[in-house]
N, C-alpha and C positions, 0 to 999 in steps of 0.2 A: 478325437483320440482320447486325451486324458481328462476332458472337461467333466464328464459324468463322474469319473473316479474321484475328483477333488470337489465336485459340486459347483462347477462354474456354469454360468449361462452362456459365456462366450470366452474366447481366449484373453487372458488378462495382460499378456505381454506382447501383443501384436505391435509391429513397428509402423502400422498405418497411422497417419496423423489425425487420429480421432480426438476432437476437442474434449469429449467426455472424460478421457483418460489424462487430460493435462493436469498434473499435480502443480499447483501454484506455489512454487518455492518463492523466496524473496526475489531471486533473480528473474524468474518468469513474470512476477508481478511488475517489476521495473520495466522489463521489455514490453509488456502490454501497455504500461503507462506511456511509454514513448510512442507506441502506435496510436494510442488514444489521442495524444497530442496532434497527430497527423490529420485527424478528421476535423480539427477545429477550424480549418480553412486558412492556415498560415502560409501554405505553399512551400515550395522548395523541396529539399530532399531530407529523408530520414533514413539512417543507416543502422541496421541491426546485424551484427556479426556474431559468429560463434563457431567453435570447432564442429567437425562432422558429428552429427547425432546428439547435439545438445538440446534440440527441441525447437529450433527456429521455425520450421514449417508448421509444427503443431500449434505454436503460439499464434502464427499468422492465421491459421484456420479458426482458432478461437476468436480472434479479432474480427474476421470476416463474418462469422455467425452473429456477432453482436454489434455491428455498426449501426448507427442511426438510419432511419428510413430514408433520409434525404441524401444518402451517400451511395454513389455508384462505384463499384470496384472493378478494375480491369486487372486480371491476374495472369502473369506470364510465367510459365513453369520451365520453359526451355529457352533460355536467353542466348544460346549459341547460334545467333542469327546475324545477318548483315543488317545495316541500318534500315534499308528498305523493307526487309522481311520483318524486322521488329515493329516498324510503323504499321505494316499491314496487319500484324498480329494484334496490335493495340486497337486498330479499327474493328477487327473481328470481335474482340472482347467488349468493346463499347457499342457494338451493333451499328457501326457506321458503314453504310453501303459504299463500296469502292470498286474500281476496275482492277482486275488482277495485274494488268500491265501499268498501273498508275506509277508515276514517278515519285521521288521523295518529296518534291515540292507540292505535288497534288495531294499526297497523303497528309502532309503537315497542314495544308490549308483546310482539309476536311476535318482534321482533329481540332484545329483552332475554332472552326465554325461550330462544332459540336460543344466545345467548352463554353463558348459564348451563349449558346442556347440554354445550356444547363444552368449557367449562372443566372440568366434572366428568369428561369423557372424555379430558382431557389435551391438548386441541387449542387452537390459538390462531387468532383471526380477525383478518385485516388487510383494511381497506377502502382501495383505491387509486382516486383520482379524477384522471383526466388532464384537461388544459385547465381546471384549477380556477379560473383567473381569470374564467371565465364564471359562477361561482356567485354568487348574490345574497347580500346580507348576511343576509337572513332564512333562507336555506338553510344558510349557514355556522353560524348560531346553532343551528339544528336539529341539525347535525352535532355541535356541542359538547355538546348535551344527551345525545347518544348515548354519549358517553364518560363520562357520570356513573356508569354501571353499573360497579361494581368490587367486589372482595373486600377482605379485610383486607390482602392482599399486593400486589395489582396491579389495574390497570384491565383490562377484558375485551375492549376493542376498540382496535386501533391504526389510526389513519387517516393515510394518506400523500396529501398534496396535491402534484400536479405542475402547474406552470403557468408562465406568462410573468411578467416582473418586476412587472407590475401587481398580481399576487397579493400581493406583500409590501406594496404600498401599501394594498390593501384591508384586510389584517390589522392595519395600523397605525391604522385608523379607531377613534375612541373607543367606538363601539357594539360593537366586536369585541374589546375589550381582554381580556375573560375568555378568549376563545379564544386570543388571541395569547400569553397567559401559560401556556397549556398546550402550546405548541410546544416539544418536547424537543430537536429537532435541525433546523437549517436549513442549506441549501447552495445556492449559486448556481453554475450550470454555465456557464462561459465558453466562448467559441470556442477552437479549438485554436490553438497558437502557430505562427508561421511556421516555426520549426525542426522542428516535428513533422509538417509537411505531407508531406515525402517519405516518411516512414515510414507515414503514414496511407494514401497512395496505393499504396505497395508492398504493404501488408497487404491491402487490398481486392482488388488484382489477384491476389495469391497465393491468397486464398480462392476466387476465381473460376476458378483453375486455371492462372494464368500466372506464370512465374518470370522476373524481369528488369524493366528499366526501359524504359518507352515514352514517358515525359514528359521533354522536355528541361529543362535548368535554367531557361532563359528562360520556358518554358511554366509551370513551377511558380511562378516569381516572379509572372508575370501572373495565374495562377490565384489565388494568395493575395490579390493586390491586388483582384481582382474579387469574391472571396468573403468577404474579411476573416476567414477561418478558420471560417466557419459551415459545419458538415458538410453540411447539406442543399444549400446553394448549391454547395459543392465537388462534390457528387455530380451535381447537375443540369448544371452546366457541363461537367464531365468526360464525362458521358454524351453530350452534344451534340458535344463535341470529338472523341470517338471516332467518332461517326457521320460528322462532317465529314472526318476523316482517311480513313475507309473509302471515302467517296465519291470521294476524290482518289487512292486506292490507296497511301496513305502509312502506314507502320508506326510512325512517330514522331509524337508530338503536339507541335506547335510553339506558339509564342506567338500566331501568327496564328490557329491553330485555336481557342485559348482565347478570343481577342478576339472572333471571330465567334460562338462558342458563347455567350459572355456576353451579347452583343447579343440573341441569340434568346431566351435565358432571361429577360432583363429586359424585352424588348420595345423597339421603337424609340420615341424621343421624338416627341411630336406638336407640329406647328408648326415654323416656320422657325428655323434656328440663329441665335443673336444675331450681329450684325455685329461686326467687329473693333473698331470704334470704341466700341461699347457695352459691350464686355467690360471686366472689371477689369484693372488693370495687369498686365503679364507677371510671373508669379511669379519668374522668374529674376532680375528686378531686385532683388526683396527678398532673394533668396538671396545675391547679390553683396554687398549692403550688410551683411547679417548675418555673412557670412564675413569681411569686412574688420574688423568690430567684434571678432569672436572672435579673430582673429589679433592685434589690438592688445592685447586683454586678456591673452592668453597670454604675449605678449612682455613686457608690464609685470610680470606675476607672476613670470616667470623672472628678470628683472633685480632685482626686489625680494628674491627668495630668494638670488640670487647675491651681492649686495652689501649690506653693512650701511650705515646712515645715515652713519657716519663714514668710509666708504671701505674698511673691512676686509672681506676675503672671509669669508663665513659658510660654514663647512664643514658643520655639521649632522651628525646621526647617522642612519643608515638605520633605519627601523622594523623591529622583529623580525617575522620571517615567522610568520603565524598557525599555531597548533598544529593539525595535521591531526586529523580525527576518528578515523582508524584509525592505529595504530602500525604502520609498515611492517616486515614481516618476511619472510624468505625463504620460498619455497614449501616446504611440508613434505610428506613422503610419509605414507602411512597410519601412524598412530601406533604400531600394534602391530608394524610392520616396522622401526622404528628400532632399531638394534643396540645391544647393551650397551656397546660400546666408547665410545659417545658419553656414557654415564653417567660412565665413568672420566674422560673429557675434562673434563666439567663439574666433577668433583671437583677435578681439578688446577687449573682456573681459580678455583674457590672457594678453594683453598688459597693461591693467589697473592694473592687479594683480602684474605686475613686475615694477610698477612706482617707482620713486626715494624715495618716503616716506615709501615704504614697505620694510620689511627685505629682504636680498638677497635670491633669488630663486635658484632652482636647476641649474646645469650647462647645457650649450647647448650641443646637440649631435654633434660630429665632423663629418661633411659630406665631403667626402665619407669615411673617415678613419675607422669609426666604423660600416659601413654597411656590411652585410653578403651576401653571395650568397644564392640562393634558397635552396640548399641541406643543408647547415649549418643552415639556418633559420628553416627548417623543423625539423632538429635534435633537436634544442633548443625547438621548440614548442612541439614536441613529448615528450621531457624530462619533460616539465611542467606537462604533463598528465601521467607521470610515465611509458612511453614507451621508450625502447632503440632501436631507429631506425638505422639500418645499411644499408645505400644506396647501398652498393655493392651487398647485398643479395636481395634487392627489389628496383629497380631503380625508379619505379612509386610510389611516396610517398602516394598518395591518395588510391591506390589499397592496399598498405600495411596497411593503416589506417583502411580500412573496415575489413581486416582480423583480426585486433586487436580491434574490437568493436567500432571504431570511424568513423565518416564521415567528409569529407572535404566540406567546404562551401566557395566559391569564390564570392565576392560581390564588388559593387562599391557604396560608400556611404560617410558618414561624421562622425565626432566625435560622433554625436548623434546616428548614426547607431551602432557604437561600444558599446556605453553605453547601448543601447537597447538590444543587444545580450548578453552583459556581459560575454564575453569570451576572454582569451588572444588571440592576433591576430598578424599575420605577415603583416606588412605594406610595400608596395613597394614604395621606395623613389627615387627621381631623383635630382641630383645636377645641378648647372648652366651650366655645360659643357655637360649635357645630359647623364651622367653616372647613371645607375640604380643599385639598391641593395635593401636589406631588413633589417628591424629592427623588433625584436619581442617585442611587448608591453605586459608586464606581468600584471601591475596594472596601473590604472589611477585615480588620486585623485587631482581635481582642475587642476593646471598647472604642477603638478608633475607627470611625467611618470616614472614608474619603468620598466627598460629595461633589459631583460634577454639576457646575452651574454655567449659565451662558457667559458669565463674566470670568469664569475660570474654575479652578478646583480648590477646595478648602477641606480641612479636617475638623470634624465635629464628633461629639460623643454619640455612640450608638444608643446609649440610654435615653438621651434627649429626643432621639427619633422614635425609639421603641414605645415610649409612653403615649405617643399619639398615633401609633400604627396598630391597626386592628387585623392585620394579616393579609390584606389584599396587595398583590404585586403583579407586575408584568415583566417578562424577560424576552429578549430576542434570542433566537438560536439559528445556527446555519443549516439550511436545508441541504440534504444530499443531492447529488447531481441528477439522480433519477426522478426527483420531485420537481426540479427546475426546468426540465426539458432541454437542458444543454449538455453537450459532451457525450462521451462514450456510453454512459449509463442511462441515457435518456430513452433508449428503445425498450421494447416490451420485456426483455429479460434483464433489464438493467438493475432492478432491485435485488434480484437474487445474486448477481455478480458483485454488487456493492456490499451486500451483507456478507457473502461468502468470503470475499477478500479480507474484510475486517475481522470476521470471526476466526480466521486462521491466525491472525496476530494475537487476538484476545485469548485463544486457546493456549498459545505458547506462553503468554504472560501470566495467566491465572490458573492453569492446571497444576496440580501437585506433582505430577509425574509425566514422563514422555508418553506412557501408554494412555493416560487420561487425555492428554492433548490430542493424540491421534484419534481417540474415540470421539472427541468433540468434532474434529475436522471431518469425520465420516458421516456425521449427522445430516439430516435434511435441514434446510434453512430454518424452518419453523421450530424444529427441535433445538437448533443452536440458539435461536433467540430466547426460547424458554430457559435454556441453561444459563444464559447470560442474565436474564431478568431475575432468576432465582438467586444468582450469585450477588447481584447488586441490590437486592431487597425491593425490586420493582414488582408491579402487578404482573403475574405470570400469565400472559395470554397469547404468546407467540407472535405478536404483532409489533413491528418496528415503528412505534409511535414516537412522539416528540420526546418523552422522558427517556426512552431507550436510546434514541440517537444522540441525545445530549450526553448521556453517560458514556456511550461509545466514544464520542469525540473527546470527552474528558480523559478516559483511560488511554487513548491513543495519542494524547498530548497534542491535539490539533492546535494550530496557530490561530487562536481566537481570543477575544477579550475574556478575562477571568475575574471573578470577585476576589479570590484569594490572591494577595499580592505576590506570594512566592510562586504561584502557578503562572502569573502573568509575565514575570520577568523572563526576557529572552524569547517570548513567543509572539509578541505583538509586532 
């Protein structure tokens, strides 16, 4: 109908649960995260609830499309069944042959046998039930019995229940307390916020093939008021509004279009409208009274703060500004491109700090007495990351790192390079006689370097380290899940999902305006990476390499060891 008129490839506001149209709000990301947890093999129940139309089914479809290859999912869409019918449906979904007249015991035995075979083959079974609020207490108890099958390490069946808020009330019933205790994760999916509505609309329009805004600000305000942020209502009303604008030959959606569309979606009220005299008092009267009271309270509070009881002016002290989560620093170029002249500059500054008029600084590092060999240095560095590295079992440290979720990064740079990466580092040093060794730099604050040693931690001057350091260093960094082969992101499309979810956060943090943030969110993954690399002074190649991922984790305040002591506090 109106697709060609507006330039769409397909309807942008269909209520079908198409994962391509899933706008990953913060709430939807958390719901997906709870579902990701379910495929880790922990067993038990995961419960996702939400009001009608908040996107539970769409989230589940997105999850199903991106599960790891070793996961088999049984999806039940119509749970208004008896216990035997539900078990039969589970067998159908898992492709378990069974007789139509099979009893509950026979069906349970067949499911148990299939779960044991799957476990032996390294596969994991997940049962997802949509509209789970329609399950009876008897059927829920039967589901609980299905989770009794387990090995010494884990349960063999994960069950995900998706339903309306009434589901939580059902699980709170005394007769279902055993099942309720087996719920390992719960999440309630709320409606999207008013501030997210413009981005939601633009995202769906862009997926349908349109670039630009066609909803006026007043239209969006009216749309949120009519829908209360429920995605399904937003879609229904927007679809009708587009149809209305098309009928009038208008390319912009106005508040009137939204108002008429909402009436059509909700239906006209039946019966005569109440007379003016029978209505409740005009709301504006209450607003005027409330505003008057508020003004009086504010005025009184101001006078009370301004004057003390004995007539003296109270000056007061302004409260300190809260410490920001990220320490602001200048944009840095690619660390390996930082020139050696900056090293000399840092040495001059360090010399100034240790002048005779300053308090005594940290001790100098004893070279070569306190240097480590490479194996010992790696053990110390791995220990900072909470890994117990045994070189006898894995002679190649960086191969062992990858097996344990970490990557090795070897670089040549300067102090500024280290601060840019913000990770504890192994520095290779050389004394005057040409002897080489390593020191592990744990923290760096001004000229004070906190050095991790096998015997403990001590503070030394960075100047005493720097005069023997020729720029070679190694750091460890946390690999994203799609590189480790574990978790939700380990399948073929995991990289794009991982990058996409983080770029949405980064767009909100670093864009100068909401329109700029929305523009970044609509980019393809490679374009988003290029945008971020340019922002951070990295090599702009559109590839999420080690340097890019390290900076992403820095910006998103990942809980990892940091070189800057202010960044490390509260995150490790």
